[in-house]
C-alpha positions in Angstrom: -6.2 -52.7 -92.0 -4.6 -55.9 -90.6 -4.0 -58.9 -92.8 -4.6 -61.2 -90.1 -6.5 -64.1 -90.2 -9.1 -62.5 -87.9 -9.2 -59.3 -90.0 -9.4 -60.8 -93.6 -12.4 -59.2 -95.6 -13.2 -57.0 -92.8 -13.7 -53.5 -93.8 -12.5 -54.1 -97.2 -14.3 -52.9 -100.3 -16.4 -55.7 -102.0 -18.0 -55.4 -105.1 -20.6 -53.0 -103.7 -18.2 -51.2 -101.5 -16.6 -47.5 -102.1 -14.7 -46.9 -105.3 -13.5 -43.6 -104.8 -11.5 -41.6 -101.8 -14.7 -39.9 -101.0 -16.5 -43.1 -100.6 -14.0 -44.7 -98.5 -13.8 -41.6 -96.2 -17.6 -41.6 -96.0 -17.5 -45.1 -95.0 -15.2 -44.6 -92.5 -17.2 -41.8 -90.8 -20.1 -44.1 -90.9 -18.2 -46.9 -89.0 -17.0 -44.2 -86.4 -20.7 -43.1 -86.1 -21.9 -46.7 -85.6 -19.3 -47.4 -83.0 -19.7 -44.5 -81.1 -23.6 -44.0 -81.1 -24.7 -47.7 -81.3 -22.2 -49.4 -79.3 -20.5 -47.3 -76.8 -23.5 -45.0 -75.9 -25.9 -48.1 -75.2 -23.3 -49.6 -72.9 -23.4 -46.5 -70.9 -26.9 -47.3 -70.1 -26.7 -49.6 -66.8 -30.0 -51.2 -67.7 -28.0 -52.9 -70.4 -25.9 -54.9 -68.1 -26.5 -57.7 -66.0 -28.6 -56.8 -63.0 -26.2 -57.9 -60.3 -23.5 -55.7 -61.6 -21.8 -53.7 -59.1 -22.1 -50.1 -59.0 -18.4 -49.2 -58.8 -17.5 -51.9 -61.6 -20.1 -49.8 -64.0 -18.6 -46.5 -62.7 -15.0 -47.9 -63.9 -16.4 -49.5 -67.3 -18.4 -46.4 -67.7 -15.0 -44.0 -67.4 -13.4 -46.1 -69.9 -16.2 -46.1 -72.2 -16.3 -42.2 -72.0 -12.7 -42.1 -73.2 -13.3 -44.5 -76.0 -16.4 -42.2 -77.0 -13.8 -39.0 -76.4 -11.5 -41.1 -79.2 -14.0 -41.7 -81.5 -15.0 -38.0 -81.6 -11.3 -37.2 -82.3 -11.4 -39.9 -85.0 -14.3 -38.3 -86.4 -12.5 -35.0 -86.8 -9.8 -36.5 -88.4 -11.8 -38.1 -91.1 -13.8 -35.0 -91.8 -10.6 -32.8 -92.3 -9.5 -35.5 -94.6 -12.7 -35.5 -96.5 -12.2 -31.7 -96.5 -8.8 -31.9 -98.2 -9.0 -35.1 -100.0 -12.6 -35.7 -100.4 -13.2 -34.2 -104.1 -12.0 -37.0 -105.9 -10.9 -34.9 -108.8 -8.4 -33.2 -106.4 -7.1 -36.5 -105.3 -5.9 -37.7 -108.7 
């Protein structure tokens, strides 16, 4: 997490946020799922773009979004591995 003014308070645990390592990892997994499924995938549908967007421009955008989706899958695998290794809070103490 960055301490830049634009990121202050973003993704930081608050009074109702995660308190355990398992909770933090689960929260990170949830964020990855949200980004991949509800943001990137929505933008793969040409209907979600301006009607006058040229097909070749949309294709380029789609190529880049596909890379982001693949990266998000890698992030998910990393977080799942961390959860498997450190997710049991009694082991992380």
